[in-house]
N, C-alpha and C positions, 0 to 999 in steps of 0.2 A: 503493500500500500504506500509506503513512503515515496516510491518512484512515481506513482500515480499523482500524489499530492504535489511533488516537485514539478511534474509536467503541467498540472493544472495551474499552479501558481505562476510558472513561467509563461504560460499562455495568457493569463490575466495581465501580467506585466507588459506583454506585447501589445495589449490593447490600450495601455495607459500612455497619455502624452507626458512629456518630460515635466511639464508644470502641473500635472494632475495629482490627485490624491485618491486614496482608496480606503473605504471603511469596511472592516471585516468584523463579523460577529461569529465567535466560535464557542460551541458548547464544550466545556471542560469537565464538568461534573453533572451527573443526574442524581439528585438526592431525594430521599423520602422525607417529607416535611415533618414526620414524627421522630426523626433520628436526632441524636445529640449533635452529630456533625453538622446537620442542616441548621440547627439552632445556633451553633458556633459561627457558621458562615453568615447567617442572617444578621447576627449581632455585629459582625465585622465588615460587612459588605461595603460600607462607606469609607472604611479606612484602608486605602490601597496597600500600604506597607504591611499591615496585618494580614490582608488577603494574600499577598505575595508569600509571606511566611507560611501560611496555611497551605498554599499551593505547593511550595517547595517541599514541605513535609510529606504531603500526599504523593508528590512525584518521586521522592526518595523511597517511599514504601511500595508504591504500585507501578511506577514507571510512567512514561509519557504516552498519552493517548493520541488518536488521530487528529482531534481538534487542536490539541496543544502543538502537535508537530507542524500543522499547517501554519500556525503563527510563528513558531520557531524558524521555519523555513523562510517566511517573509521577513522576519527580523534581520536576516543576513542581506536581504536584497533591497530593503526599503528603510527609510528613516521614520521612526515612530514619533508622531506629534501628539497623540492622545492615547491613553490606555486606562480603561476602567473595568471594574467587575460589576456585573448586573445579575439580578435574579429574574428568570423568565419562567413564569408558572407553566407547567405542562398540563396538569389537571389538579383535582382537589387533593391528591395524595403526594404528588412529586413536582419538583421544579428542576429546571436546568440552571446551572451556574455558568454564566456566559462571560467571556472576556471580549470586550469591544476594543478594537485598536483602529486608529486612523493613521494611515501611512502617507508619506509623500515620497516623491522620487529622490533617490540618493544618487548623486552624480556619478556617471561612469558605469552604471549597472545595466541600464536598459539597452 
C-alpha cells in the first residue's frame, strides 16, 4: 500500500500549481466514544502539542497506519502551513480522529 499512496500523492502534486496549496484530511484513529482513550483524546483535542504526544505514543505501540503514512509522505514533499487535530463523528458509538494539514508548494519539488 505505501507505493500506492506514494503514487497517489505524486499525482496530486502534479496537479498543483507552484503557488497552490492543498488541504488534506486524514483519519488517524477510529475510537469508540465509550473508551478511556477517546475521553483522553476528546479532552486534549484543542491542545496540539498534547495530541502530538498522544499520537507519538500510539504510533510507538501500534505503528503507522495508512492515513498517517499519507501525511508523512506529503510532509517530505510539501511545506506545512496549518496542522490541526479534529474529531469527526462516525455514528453514535464511534468517531474518527482526523488530522487536517494544509500544505503549500516547497520549492524544487514539483
